[in-house]
Backbone as numpy.savetxt, mean C-alpha at the origin, in Angstrom:
# Nx Ny Nz CAx CAy CAz Cx Cy Cz
12.22 -11.43 9.40 10.66 -11.43 9.31 10.29 -9.86 9.56
9.32 -9.32 8.63 8.97 -7.87 8.66 7.39 -7.90 8.38
6.95 -6.95 9.16 5.42 -6.72 9.41 5.45 -5.49 8.48
4.23 -5.83 7.47 3.97 -4.94 6.29 2.44 -4.31 6.49
2.08 -3.34 6.04 0.42 -3.31 5.63 0.29 -4.24 4.53
-0.86 -4.31 4.38 -1.41 -5.12 2.84 -0.91 -3.95 1.70
-1.00 -2.87 2.03 -0.56 -2.04 0.91 0.73 -2.29 0.31
1.72 -2.59 1.12 2.86 -3.01 0.77 3.10 -4.26 0.44
2.50 -5.20 0.33 2.50 -6.34 -0.14 2.73 -6.51 -1.44
3.53 -7.46 -1.98 3.89 -7.54 -3.29 3.70 -9.23 -3.76
3.29 -9.46 -4.85 3.21 -10.88 -5.28 4.70 -11.47 -5.26
4.79 -12.47 -4.91 6.17 -13.20 -4.79 6.91 -13.28 -3.31
6.15 -12.37 -2.59 6.49 -12.10 -0.76 6.07 -13.76 -0.46
6.88 -14.15 0.69 6.46 -15.52 1.41 5.80 -14.90 2.75
4.75 -15.55 3.31 4.37 -15.21 4.47 5.18 -15.91 5.65
5.42 -15.33 6.70 6.15 -15.60 7.83 5.24 -16.18 8.88
3.97 -15.77 8.93 3.11 -15.90 9.79 1.73 -16.34 9.13
0.85 -17.00 9.78 -0.32 -17.41 8.86 -1.25 -16.04 9.03
-2.27 -15.75 7.97 -3.01 -14.55 7.91 -4.43 -15.31 8.56
-4.89 -14.39 9.63 -6.00 -15.08 10.13 -6.94 -14.05 10.06
-8.60 -14.16 9.87 -9.77 -13.02 9.96 -9.66 -12.88 11.56
-10.72 -11.71 11.56 -10.92 -11.42 12.90 -11.41 -12.41 13.75
-11.98 -13.37 13.33 -12.49 -14.39 14.00 -11.50 -15.74 14.55
-10.57 -15.37 13.81 -9.24 -16.62 14.15 -9.24 -17.63 13.01
-10.02 -17.69 12.00 -10.08 -18.38 10.91 -8.83 -18.65 10.11
-8.14 -19.28 9.47 -6.96 -19.29 8.77 -7.43 -18.79 7.32
-6.99 -17.86 6.79 -7.18 -17.64 5.38 -6.11 -17.89 4.62
-4.71 -17.65 4.84 -3.77 -17.94 4.08 -2.66 -18.65 5.10
-2.09 -19.71 4.85 -1.23 -20.37 5.62 0.28 -19.73 5.46
1.14 -20.09 6.76 2.45 -19.58 6.57 3.21 -20.37 5.54
4.24 -19.80 5.11 4.83 -20.09 4.22 4.42 -20.11 2.70
3.49 -19.44 2.69 2.51 -19.18 1.21 3.07 -18.14 0.58
3.68 -18.48 -0.77 4.01 -17.31 -1.66 2.79 -16.43 -2.08
2.88 -15.18 -1.97 1.69 -14.26 -2.47 1.53 -14.28 -3.84
0.43 -14.29 -4.35 0.25 -13.68 -5.86 -0.55 -12.60 -5.77
-0.93 -11.96 -6.56 -1.72 -10.86 -7.03 -3.12 -11.16 -6.53
-3.39 -12.22 -6.68 -4.62 -12.48 -6.37 -5.10 -12.52 -4.83
-3.88 -13.01 -3.93 -3.81 -13.05 -2.27 -4.11 -11.67 -2.03
-3.09 -10.70 -2.69 -3.05 -9.25 -2.19 -4.49 -8.75 -2.22
-5.08 -8.97 -3.41 -6.41 -8.39 -3.66 -7.41 -9.16 -2.52
-7.20 -10.26 -2.24 -8.32 -11.22 -1.32 -7.72 -10.53 -0.09
-6.79 -9.98 0.30 -6.55 -9.46 1.69 -7.11 -8.18 1.88
-7.10 -7.53 0.89 -7.76 -6.20 1.17 -9.15 -6.32 1.02
-9.83 -7.39 0.50 -11.39 -7.46 0.49 -11.58 -8.10 1.83
-10.82 -8.90 2.42 -11.22 -9.33 3.67 -11.07 -8.52 4.71
-10.23 -7.22 4.44 -10.44 -6.32 5.45 -8.95 -6.58 6.38
-8.10 -7.43 5.81 -6.55 -7.66 6.59 -5.85 -6.52 6.43
-5.19 -5.70 7.40 -4.41 -4.59 7.47 -2.90 -4.80 7.22
-2.53 -5.66 8.05 -1.06 -6.24 8.21 -0.71 -7.59 8.18
0.36 -7.89 7.50 0.89 -9.56 7.41 2.38 -9.32 7.63
3.11 -10.64 8.00 4.07 -10.65 8.14 4.92 -11.60 7.20
5.94 -11.05 6.62 6.51 -11.81 5.48 7.89 -12.21 5.91
8.78 -13.27 5.13 9.94 -13.53 5.40 10.78 -12.27 4.67
11.96 -12.45 5.27 13.06 -11.33 4.73 12.93 -10.05 5.54
13.58 -8.83 4.85 13.66 -7.76 5.64 12.52 -6.95 4.85
12.26 -5.75 5.81 11.12 -4.84 5.07 11.65 -4.20 4.00
10.80 -4.16 2.88 11.36 -3.55 1.59 11.52 -2.07 2.05
12.43 -1.55 1.31 12.64 -0.02 1.66 11.75 0.69 0.73
11.31 1.82 1.26 10.20 2.70 0.64 11.06 3.43 -0.55
10.25 3.72 -1.54 11.06 4.52 -2.63 11.39 5.91 -2.04
12.62 6.24 -2.64 12.87 7.61 -2.25 11.94 8.71 -2.77
11.92 9.86 -2.21 11.00 10.70 -2.84 11.41 11.21 -4.11
12.71 11.37 -4.59 13.19 11.39 -5.95 12.30 10.84 -6.97
12.11 9.70 -6.59 11.37 8.74 -7.64 10.23 9.12 -7.88
9.43 9.79 -7.18 8.07 10.20 -7.30 8.15 11.50 -8.26
7.41 11.21 -9.48 7.47 12.48 -10.08 6.70 13.46 -9.46
6.84 14.97 -10.04 5.72 16.08 -9.78 4.39 15.82 -10.03
4.19 15.13 -11.36 2.83 14.90 -11.92 2.43 13.84 -10.78
2.84 12.75 -10.39 2.28 11.82 -9.62 1.78 12.41 -8.14
2.87 13.32 -7.72 2.59 14.16 -6.44 1.40 14.73 -6.46
1.29 15.66 -7.38 0.06 16.47 -7.74 -1.14 15.64 -7.96
-1.06 14.53 -8.42 -2.47 13.75 -8.59 -2.62 13.16 -7.41
-1.73 12.72 -6.49 -2.05 12.35 -5.03 -2.46 13.46 -4.26
-1.85 14.55 -4.25 -2.42 15.76 -3.56 -3.68 16.12 -3.71
-4.07 16.01 -5.11 -5.52 16.31 -5.39 -6.63 14.99 -4.96
-6.07 13.95 -5.14 -6.76 12.80 -4.53 -7.16 12.85 -2.93
-6.08 13.54 -2.43 -6.34 13.50 -0.93 -6.88 14.75 -0.38
-6.87 15.89 -0.70 -7.12 17.11 -0.46 -8.50 17.27 -0.03
-9.51 16.53 -0.60 -10.69 16.52 -0.12 -11.07 16.06 1.07
-10.20 15.13 1.78 -10.28 14.70 3.04 -9.99 15.64 4.05
-9.02 16.56 3.68 -8.42 17.44 4.67 -8.78 18.92 4.40
-9.94 19.43 3.61 -10.33 20.40 3.08 -10.37 21.57 3.93
-11.27 21.27 5.11 -11.54 22.15 6.38 -10.39 22.09 7.54
-9.20 21.15 7.23 -8.32 21.17 8.28 -6.99 21.70 7.95
-6.53 21.82 6.65 -5.15 22.33 6.34 -4.77 23.58 6.82
-3.65 23.73 7.45 -3.04 24.82 7.85 -3.53 25.07 9.44
-4.41 24.39 9.91 -5.20 24.54 11.33 -4.26 23.79 12.16
-3.41 22.92 11.90 -2.68 22.05 13.42 -1.46 21.52 12.65
-0.30 21.54 13.12 0.64 20.99 12.52 0.46 19.51 12.45
0.01 18.73 13.26 -0.26 17.33 13.39 -0.95 17.14 12.01
-2.06 17.66 11.80 -3.10 17.78 10.57 -2.28 17.80 9.28
-1.14 19.00 9.43 -0.64 19.35 8.02 0.64 17.98 7.88
1.04 17.46 8.84 2.13 16.29 8.93 1.24 15.11 8.21
0.07 14.81 8.84 -0.78 13.61 8.28 -0.96 13.89 6.62
-1.45 15.21 6.57 -1.85 15.31 5.13 -0.33 15.11 4.28
0.64 15.43 4.58 1.86 15.01 3.77 2.17 13.62 3.80
1.75 13.03 4.85 2.23 11.49 4.80 1.12 10.80 3.87
-0.43 11.20 3.89 -1.54 10.78 3.02 -1.01 10.89 1.43
-0.42 12.10 1.19 -0.07 12.54 -0.08 1.02 11.45 -0.52
2.00 11.21 0.26 3.13 10.65 0.02 2.47 9.01 -0.29
1.64 8.58 0.60 1.15 7.01 0.43 0.33 7.24 -0.79
-0.41 7.89 -1.14 -1.33 8.02 -2.41 -0.32 8.11 -3.56
0.61 8.86 -3.43 1.42 8.88 -4.70 2.27 7.50 -4.90
2.82 6.99 -3.77 3.36 5.87 -3.98 2.38 4.60 -4.43
0.97 4.62 -4.17 0.31 3.47 -4.40 -0.12 4.00 -6.13
-0.09 5.36 -6.62 -0.55 5.60 -8.04 0.64 5.02 -8.69
1.90 5.29 -8.33 3.14 4.80 -9.08 3.12 3.55 -9.28
2.98 2.71 -8.03 2.95 1.05 -8.00 1.80 0.57 -8.81
0.53 1.06 -9.03 -0.55 0.70 -10.08 -0.01 0.95 -11.25
0.72 2.18 -11.72 0.98 2.34 -13.09 2.32 1.67 -13.47
3.26 1.25 -12.69 4.31 0.21 -12.84 3.55 -1.02 -13.01
2.53 -1.64 -12.21 2.09 -2.90 -12.54 1.40 -3.04 -13.81
0.56 -1.68 -14.46 -0.03 -1.72 -15.56 0.85 -1.80 -16.56
2.14 -1.10 -16.45 3.15 -1.31 -17.81 3.67 -2.85 -17.47
3.98 -3.35 -16.61 4.37 -4.62 -16.63 3.46 -5.45 -17.23
2.01 -5.52 -16.84 1.21 -6.09 -17.53 1.12 -5.92 -18.94
1.37 -4.84 -19.46 1.01 -4.66 -20.66 -0.39 -3.81 -21.21
-1.13 -3.52 -19.79 -2.39 -3.18 -20.14 -2.68 -1.72 -20.05
-3.83 -1.24 -20.37 -4.09 0.01 -20.44 -5.20 0.54 -19.28
-5.77 -0.71 -18.53 -6.67 -0.60 -17.51 -8.37 -0.62 -18.33
-8.26 -0.95 -19.60 -9.40 -1.00 -20.35 -9.95 -2.38 -20.51
């Protein structure tokens, strides 16, 4: 069993624990195989973490992220840190992690678009 953030959830993963809302209502039962629609719904419902069967998927190594993807992520995240960069080691580390996560999201979305054969239009 592995606990993941909803951003790490992928279609085909099987829930190892039921997904409940903040009031304790069942959203998705244990044993359900996630679809893209489920993952989108989890985000809309404000769910942040889920438990899935199997091991936690390995994160993509940094070498797989292209310089272009990292630069796009840096630009997307920079406005959130515009007044804090270089002021504290913790904030610089947080910025680096935010850029990495955004780059992984950009890459994941790009790969999904390629698999679906779409252009986003």
